[in-house]
Each structure stands twice: as C-alpha cells, then as structure tokens.
C-alpha positions in Angstrom: 0.0 -3.3 20.5 -1.5 -3.7 17.1 -5.5 -2.7 16.5 -5.9 -3.7 13.5 -4.2 -6.6 11.6 -3.2 -7.3 7.9 -5.6 -10.2 7.6 -8.5 -7.9 8.8 -7.7 -5.6 6.3 -7.3 -8.3 3.6 -10.6 -9.7 4.2 -12.5 -6.2 4.2 -14.8 -5.3 1.1 -13.2 -2.3 0.7 -9.7 -3.6 0.5 -10.9 -6.6 -1.8 -12.5 -4.0 -4.3 -10.0 -1.7 -4.4 -6.6 -3.4 -3.8 -7.8 -6.0 -6.5 -8.4 -3.3 -8.9 -4.7 -2.2 -8.6 -3.2 -5.7 -8.1 -3.6 -7.9 -4.7 -0.2 -9.6 -5.8 1.4 -6.0 -6.3 0.2 -4.8 -2.8 1.3 -7.8 -1.0 4.8 -7.5 -2.7 5.1 -4.0 -1.5 3.9 -5.1 2.2 6.8 -7.6 2.2 9.4 -5.4 1.0 8.4 -2.6 3.4 8.6 -5.3 6.2 12.0 -6.2 5.1 13.4 -2.4 5.2 11.5 -1.1 8.1 14.3 -1.9 10.3 16.8 0.2 8.2 14.2 3.3 8.2 14.0 2.9 11.7 10.0 2.4 11.1 7.4 0.7 13.1 6.9 -2.6 11.0 3.2 -2.6 11.4 2.9 1.0 10.0 5.3 0.1 7.1 3.3 -3.3 5.9 -0.1 -1.4 6.4 1.2 1.5 4.3 3.0 -0.9 1.8 -0.5 -3.1 1.5 -2.7 -0.1 1.4 -0.6 2.0 -0.9 -2.4 1.8 -4.1 -5.9 1.5 -2.7 -7.1 4.7 -4.5 -6.5 3.4 -8.1 -9.2 4.4 -10.9 -9.3 2.1 -13.7 -8.0 3.7 -17.0 -9.3 2.1 -19.8 -9.4 2.9 -23.5 -11.4 0.2 -25.7 -12.1 -2.0 -23.0 -8.2 -2.3 -22.4 -6.2 -1.1 -19.4 -4.3 2.0 -20.7 -1.1 2.2 -18.8 0.1 5.3 -20.4 -3.4 7.0 -19.8 -3.1 6.2 -16.4 0.6 7.7 -16.1 -0.7 10.8 -17.6 -4.1 11.5 -15.7 -3.8 9.4 -12.4 -4.0 11.0 -8.8 -4.8 7.6 -7.0 -2.5 8.5 -4.1 -4.9 11.2 -3.1 -7.9 9.0 -3.2 -6.2 6.4 -1.7 -4.8 8.3 1.4 -8.4 9.4 2.1 -9.9 6.0 1.5 -7.1 4.2 3.8 -7.6 6.9 6.5 -11.3 6.3 6.8 -10.9 2.6 6.4 -8.4 2.4 9.4 -10.3 4.6 11.7 -13.5 2.6 11.1 -11.8 -0.6 11.8 -10.5 1.0 15.1 -6.9 1.8 14.3 -5.2 4.0 16.4 -5.7 7.8 14.9 -2.0 9.1 14.8 -0.8 5.9 13.1 -4.0 6.1 10.6 -2.7 9.3 9.9 0.8 8.5 9.3 -0.1 5.6 7.2 -2.6 7.8 5.1 0.3 10.5 4.5 2.8 7.8 3.3 0.2 6.6 0.8 -0.4 10.4 -0.2 3.2 10.8 -1.0 4.4 7.3 -2.3 4.2 8.6 -5.7 5.3 12.0 -7.2 3.1 11.7 -10.3 0.9 14.4 -9.3 3.2 16.7 -7.2 4.6 20.0 -8.3 8.4 19.9 -9.1 10.4 20.4 -6.0 11.9 18.7 -3.0 9.6 17.6 -0.1 11.1 16.4 3.2 9.7 13.1 3.7 9.3 11.1 7.0 11.1 7.7 7.2 7.7 6.0 6.8 7.1 7.9 3.6 10.2 7.4 2.2 9.7 3.8 2.9 6.5 3.3 1.0 8.1 5.2 -2.1 11.3 2.9 -1.9 9.4 -0.5 -1.2 6.8 0.4 -4.3 9.6 1.4 -6.6 11.7 -1.9 -5.8 8.9 -4.0 -7.2 7.7 -1.8 -10.2 7.7 -3.3 -13.5 8.1 -1.9 -16.9 4.8 -0.5 -18.4 3.0 -1.0 -15.1 2.9 -4.9 -15.3 3.1 -5.3 -11.5 -0.4 -4.4 -11.5 -1.3 -7.3 -13.9 0.1 -10.1 -12.0 -2.5 -12.3 -10.4 -2.7 -14.3 -7.2 -5.1 -16.5 -5.9 -6.9 -15.8 -2.6 -5.2 -18.8 -0.7 -1.7 -17.6 -1.8 -2.5 -14.1 -0.8 -4.3 -15.1 2.4 -1.2 -17.4 3.1 1.3 -14.3 2.8 -0.7 -11.8 4.6 -0.9 -14.1 7.5 2.9 -14.7 7.5 3.3 -11.1 7.3 0.9 -10.8 10.4 3.2 -13.5 12.1 6.5 -11.6 11.2 5.2 -8.4 12.5 4.0 -9.8 16.1 7.5 -11.3 16.1 9.0 -8.1 15.5 7.0 -6.2 17.9 7.4 -8.8 20.7 11.3 -8.4 20.9 
C-alpha cells in the first residue's frame, strides 16, 4: 500500500520550491524513465518514481552575474547530500514508511558521483536505477534543468504516473 502519492508530493510547497528550482520537467522525465525501467531492476515502481521525481530536490542555485552558471554548479555542487536529507524529512512528515523513505533518500544521495571519492560503490538496484534514469534524460550543458512545463501539463503527467503505479501494484 502506498502511504504517499506523487500528486501529494507534487503539491507540497517544499517540492514546488526546490524541484522547480532544478526543473520540474526534468524531475518528471526522470520519474517516468524510472517507472519504465523499474521492472528491469527489480525495483518497486512506487520507490523508483518517488526517488526519480525527488532526485534533484537539493539543488542550490549557482549564479554568476545574474545568470545560472552550469560550470560553477558542476565544479562546486553537492546537491545530492542536501537532497537526500530534504527528501527524507519531507517523506517522513507526509507519513511515508520509514524504510521506504530511507531507501529513497539513499538513492537520491547516490544518484550522482560528482562529489564522491574515486572508486566503485556497491549500489542497490534502486540507487542504480535513479542514476541511470537521470543519466538517460540528461542534456548537454545542463539544459535538462532549464526546460519549462506548465502546471497543468506537469500535474497531468504526475497523475498519469500515479495511475500507472497503482496498476503495477494491483497485479
């Protein structure tokens, strides 16, 4: 049973503030890809889509001279650390199962290796899935963060994801 639906996350003011900062269209793209590949990874589609949707909730705005500076971001950002903490706190407050909230937070923490030391980590299937889904929709120069989406279109796609998850979990 799902304690927290994507639509509930979407409407939350924390998600609106921080996911919009990093690109709502990108977050939904990653959630959709995560759902598409969840079965291949043997991952619960509910966990996959939540982790995909929230994976960039920790982004900080890196600006130089009033403009977003992708190079400055790539050089200095550790958004996955803040994102894991922010997503975990949000999910717990909304009533998500604690073990699921932890798994989602750890997948967010490990979705990028931009701040990790050199070497190989043994990632769980959920952690691998979020990294792959994010990489799959990434665009050169961080352009995936700049794409816009209307509130209506975003909500339609979120609601469609919720219906698909319900369908997968009912089997």
